[in-house]
C-alpha positions in Angstrom: -3.7 23.3 -20.5 -1.3 23.4 -17.6 -1.6 24.8 -14.1 1.3 27.1 -13.2 0.8 26.6 -9.5 1.5 22.9 -9.5 2.6 21.9 -13.0 -0.5 19.7 -13.3 -1.5 18.9 -16.9 -5.1 18.0 -17.4 -4.8 17.6 -21.1 -3.1 14.2 -20.9 -5.7 12.2 -19.0 -8.5 13.7 -21.0 -11.0 11.1 -19.8 -10.1 11.4 -16.2 -12.7 14.0 -15.2 -15.8 12.4 -16.9 -14.7 8.9 -15.9 -14.0 10.1 -12.3 -17.4 11.7 -12.1 -19.1 8.5 -13.2 -17.2 6.5 -10.6 -18.0 9.1 -7.9 -21.7 9.1 -8.7 -21.9 5.3 -8.7 -19.9 5.2 -5.5 -22.2 7.6 -3.7 -25.3 5.6 -4.7 -23.7 2.3 -3.6 -22.5 4.0 -0.4 -26.1 4.9 0.4 -27.2 1.3 -0.3 -24.5 -0.1 1.9 -25.2 2.0 4.9 -29.0 2.1 4.6 -29.7 -1.5 3.6 -26.6 -3.2 5.1 -23.7 -5.3 3.9 -26.0 -7.9 2.2 -27.3 -5.3 -0.2 -24.0 -4.7 -1.9 -21.7 -7.7 -1.0 -21.6 -11.4 -1.5 -20.4 -11.9 2.1 -22.1 -14.4 4.4 -21.9 -15.5 8.0 -19.6 -18.3 6.8 -17.4 -15.8 4.8 -17.5 -12.5 6.7 -14.2 -11.2 5.3 -13.9 -10.5 1.6 -12.5 -8.0 -0.9 -12.8 -5.0 1.4 -10.6 -6.7 4.1 -8.3 -8.4 1.6 -7.7 -5.4 -0.6 -8.8 -2.2 1.0 -7.3 -3.0 4.4 -4.5 -5.7 4.1 -3.3 -4.4 0.7 -3.9 -0.7 1.6 -1.7 -0.9 4.7 1.1 -2.7 2.8 1.0 -0.3 -0.2 1.4 2.6 2.2 4.6 1.2 3.6 6.7 3.6 1.6 6.1 6.3 4.2 8.0 4.7 7.1 10.7 3.2 4.7 11.6 6.4 3.0 11.4 8.6 6.1 13.8 6.2 7.9 16.2 6.3 5.0 16.2 10.1 4.8 16.1 11.1 8.4 17.7 8.2 10.3 20.3 7.1 7.7 20.8 10.7 6.6 20.6 10.0 2.9 19.7 13.5 1.8 19.7 12.6 -1.9 16.3 10.9 -1.5 14.6 14.0 -0.1 13.0 14.7 -3.5 11.1 11.5 -3.1 10.0 12.1 0.5 7.0 14.5 0.2 5.0 12.6 -2.4 5.7 9.4 -0.5 4.5 10.8 2.8 1.4 12.2 1.0 0.6 8.8 -0.6 1.1 7.0 2.7 -1.1 9.4 4.6 -3.9 9.1 2.0 -3.4 5.3 2.1 -4.1 5.1 5.8 -7.1 7.4 5.5 -8.5 5.1 2.8 -7.8 2.1 5.0 -9.8 3.7 7.8 -12.7 4.6 5.5 -12.6 1.1 4.0 -13.1 -0.3 7.5 -16.2 1.8 7.9 -17.7 0.1 4.9 -16.7 -3.4 6.0 -17.7 -3.3 9.7 -21.2 -4.5 10.4 -21.6 -1.8 13.0 -19.3 1.0 11.8 -20.6 3.4 14.4 -18.7 1.3 17.0 -15.3 1.8 15.4 -14.2 4.1 18.1 -14.7 1.5 20.8 -11.0 0.4 20.7 -10.1 3.8 22.1 -11.9 3.1 25.4 -12.6 -0.6 25.5 -9.1 -2.0 25.9 -8.3 -5.6 25.2 -4.5 -5.8 25.3 -4.6 -9.6 24.6 -6.1 -9.0 21.2 -3.9 -8.6 18.1 -6.7 -6.6 16.4 -6.6 -4.2 19.4 -2.9 -3.6 18.8 -3.4 -3.2 15.1 -6.2 -0.7 15.7 -4.1 1.5 18.0 -1.0 1.3 15.8 -3.0 2.4 12.7 -4.6 5.2 14.7 -1.3 6.4 16.1 0.6 6.1 12.8 -2.1 7.9 10.9 -1.6 10.7 13.5 2.1 10.6 12.9 1.7 10.8 9.1 -0.7 13.8 9.6 2.0 15.5 11.6 4.7 14.6 9.1 2.6 16.0 6.3 1.7 19.2 8.2 5.0 21.1 7.4 3.9 21.0 3.7 0.7 22.8 4.6 2.3 25.2 6.9 4.9 26.1 4.3 2.2 26.8 1.8 0.4 29.0 4.3 3.6 30.9 5.3 3.4 29.9 8.9 7.1 30.0 9.6 7.0 29.9 13.4 4.7 26.8 13.4 6.8 25.3 10.6 10.0 25.6 12.8 8.2 24.0 15.7 7.0 21.0 13.6 10.5 20.5 12.0 12.0 20.3 15.5 9.9 17.2 16.1 10.8 15.5 12.8 13.2 12.9 14.2 10.9 11.8 17.1 8.0 11.5 14.7 10.1 9.4 12.2 11.2 7.0 15.0 7.6 6.7 16.3 6.4 6.1 12.7 8.9 3.3 12.1 8.1 1.6 15.4 4.4 1.8 14.9 4.6 0.6 11.2 6.9 -2.3 12.1 4.4 -3.4 14.8 1.2 -3.3 12.7 2.6 -4.4 9.4 3.8 -7.6 11.1 0.7 -7.8 13.3 -1.6 -8.1 10.3 0.1 -11.4 9.7 -0.2 -12.3 13.3 -4.0 -12.0 13.0 -4.0 -15.2 10.9 -1.9 -17.2 13.3 -5.1 -17.9 15.3 -6.5 -20.1 12.4 -3.9 -22.9 11.9 -6.6 -25.3 10.9 -8.3 -22.9 8.5 -5.6 -21.1 6.5 -4.1 -23.3 3.8 -0.6 -24.7 4.5 0.8 -22.8 1.5 0.3 -19.6 3.5 0.0 -20.6 7.2 3.3 -20.4 9.0 4.6 -19.1 12.3 6.7 -16.7 10.2 3.7 -15.0 8.7 4.3 -11.8 10.6 7.9 -11.6 9.2 6.6 -12.4 5.7 4.1 -9.5 6.0 6.7 -7.1 7.2 9.4 -8.0 4.6 6.9 -7.9 1.7 5.6 -4.5 2.9 9.2 -3.1 2.9 9.6 -4.4 -0.7 6.4 -2.9 -1.9 7.2 0.4 -0.2 10.1 0.9 -2.6 7.9 -0.3 -5.5 5.2 2.2 -4.8 7.7 5.1 -4.7 9.0 4.1 -8.1 5.6 3.7 -9.6 4.5 7.1 -8.2 7.4 8.7 -9.9 6.5 7.3 -13.3 2.8 8.2 -12.9 3.7 11.7 -11.6 6.0 12.2 -14.6 3.2 11.3 -17.0 0.3 13.0 -15.2 1.9 16.0 -13.5 5.0 16.5 -15.6 6.9 16.2 -12.3 9.7 13.6 -12.5 12.2 12.4 -9.9 15.9 12.1 -10.6 17.0 9.0 -12.6 19.7 8.1 -10.1 17.2 8.2 -7.2 14.8 5.9 -9.1 17.7 3.5 -9.9 18.8 3.4 -6.3 15.3 2.7 -5.1 15.1 -0.1 -7.6 18.2 -1.7 -6.1 16.8 -1.4 -2.6 13.6 -3.0 -3.8 15.5 -6.0 -5.3 17.5 -6.5 -2.1 14.3 -6.4 0.0 12.7 -8.9 -2.4 15.7 -11.3 -2.3 15.6 -11.3 1.5 11.8 -11.9 1.5 12.1 -14.7 -1.0 14.9 -16.4 0.8 12.8 -16.5 4.0 9.6 -17.4 2.1 10.9 -20.2 0.0 12.9 -21.8 2.8 9.8 -21.7 4.9 7.7 -23.2 2.1 10.2 -26.0 1.6 10.2 -26.8 5.3 6.4 -26.7 5.7 5.1 -28.4 2.5 8.1 -29.0 0.2 8.7 -26.9 -2.9 7.7 -29.6 -5.4 4.3 -30.0 -3.6 3.3 -26.4 -4.5 2.6 -27.7 -8.0 -0.2 -30.1 -7.0 -2.7 -28.6 -9.5 -5.2 -27.3 -6.9 -6.7 -23.8 -7.1 -4.5 -22.8 -4.2 -1.5 -24.0 -6.2 -2.3 -21.8 -9.1 -2.7 -18.8 -7.0 0.5 -19.5 -5.1 2.6 -20.1 -8.2 1.1 -16.9 -9.7 2.1 -14.9 -6.6 5.6 -16.3 -6.4 6.1 -15.7 -10.2 5.3 -12.0 -9.7 7.8 -11.8 -6.8 10.5 -13.5 -8.9 9.9 -11.5 -12.1 11.8 -8.3 -10.8 14.8 -10.5 -9.9 14.8 -12.1 -13.4 14.5 -8.7 -15.1 17.4 -7.3 -13.1 19.5 -10.3 -14.0 18.7 -10.0 -17.7 19.2 -6.2 -17.8 21.9 -5.8 -15.2 24.2 -4.0 -17.6 21.5 -1.8 -19.2 18.7 -1.1 -16.8 16.0 0.8 -18.6 13.4 3.0 -16.9 10.7 0.7 -18.4 12.2 -2.3 -16.7 12.2 -0.5 -13.4 8.5 0.3 -13.9 7.6 -3.3 -14.8 9.6 -4.6 -11.8 7.8 -2.2 -9.4 4.4 -3.1 -10.9 5.2 -6.8 -10.6 6.2 -6.3 -6.9 3.0 -4.4 -6.2 0.9 -7.1 -7.9 2.7 -9.8 -6.0 2.0 -8.2 -2.6 -1.7 -7.5 -3.5 -2.1 -11.2 -4.6 -0.4 -12.4 -1.5 -2.7 -10.5 0.8 -5.8 -11.7 -1.1 -4.5 -15.3 -1.0 -4.0 -15.1 2.8 -7.3 -13.3 3.4 -9.6 -15.1 0.9 -8.2 -17.9 -1.2 -6.3 -19.7 1.6 -9.4 -19.7 3.8 -12.0 -20.9 1.3 -11.4 -24.6 1.3 -11.5 -25.0 5.1 -14.5 -22.7 5.4 -16.4 -24.6 2.8 -17.5 -21.5 1.0 -17.3 -20.2 -2.6 -16.9 -16.5 -2.6 -16.4 -14.1 -5.4 -16.9 -10.3 -4.8 -19.9 -8.7 -6.3 -19.5 -6.0 -8.9 -20.7 -3.5 -6.2 -17.7 -4.5 -4.0 -15.4 -3.9 -6.8 -17.1 -0.6 -7.6 -16.9 0.7 -4.1 -13.2 -0.2 -3.8 -12.6 1.6 -7.1 -14.6 4.6 -5.6 -12.2 4.7 -2.6 -9.1 4.5 -4.8 -10.4 7.2 -7.1 -11.1 9.4 -4.2 -7.5 9.0 -3.0 -6.1 9.7 -6.5 -8.2 12.8 -6.8 -7.0 14.2 -3.4 -3.4 13.4 -4.5 -3.9 15.4 -7.7 -5.3 18.3 -5.8 -2.5 18.3 -3.3 0.1 18.2 -6.1 -1.7 21.1 -7.7 -2.0 23.4 -4.7 0.8 22.3 -2.3 4.6 22.2 -2.7 4.8 18.4 -3.0 7.4 18.2 -5.7 10.7 20.2 -5.8 10.4 23.2 -8.1 14.0 23.0 -9.4 16.8 20.5 -9.9 14.5 18.0 -11.5 15.8 15.5 -14.0 13.3 13.7 -16.2 13.4 10.0 -16.1 15.5 8.9 -19.1 15.1 5.7 -21.1 18.3 4.3 -19.8 19.4 4.4 -16.1 23.1 4.2 -16.0 
């Protein structure tokens, strides 16, 4: 069965609705436990280890994975690459949903979530977290405004639509500035713990690492969204667009790895990363995921298949996720003297939030003009 309004096909993911219902029901039960009984009822967090999966994945990874919004809007509107417009709306939607989920995830993680609004009136300009909080709030507002023309177009509000489109360029510039600030500032947060974060990850260049890796994964997320949308919604992006985004991703990865490996060599020496410690295993795994896309591009440079692009994008996403978890959890464990592994409830609630985001994305694709209705070219097996 296919929906004519959005091209959404529910017959492919046959188990999506029952599985989604189970995840939602479990998530609601665990949400009640978390907010009624406190963090200790659903997490393995302690006073010694106050940051865990929800900060490492829901916040650090969530912000990075939503980086496609400012990357693609800048390419289309500032560099005037009109050919990538077909990619823009789903990218802005996923970025907007990503930041909403980050904000909701913070409510779960904060010991006193009802105080989350304090940053709006209790200013502390010397705090990095204060800057991150304001940038996230402002950029979420920018994304809402960038997404609003899609809703106005659906509602037929032509006058309001013209007004919003007149502010497109200022919003794009504001979004790029805000994203650059808080993507890098999330790395700055960890500069205050030079004696606690493992030398494999601690460096004065950590803000630059965070920003460059976020740009890389921004391209990767757009590529993966295209493949998932093609399978789930029967809405595919042009093959040439996907191939170009893959090239952008590889260039961003090369720049990131040049900076990262030189920094590692200067700080600890590249040979010393194979010291056999648990941190070494996690670091080597992370770097291997970053290097895999470059290896695949080298091996298939004359015949780049769509599957290779998908694997490269997935590897980049996995690398950035593992990097954020390494910085937020693995790299802090030894100095903190703790042994932390998330409880199944922490995993379940993270899955609950992700499932909520996917569900909203599906509904938006079904009822709003997210994908272009014509001029689509299915992703072929070979990208020339």
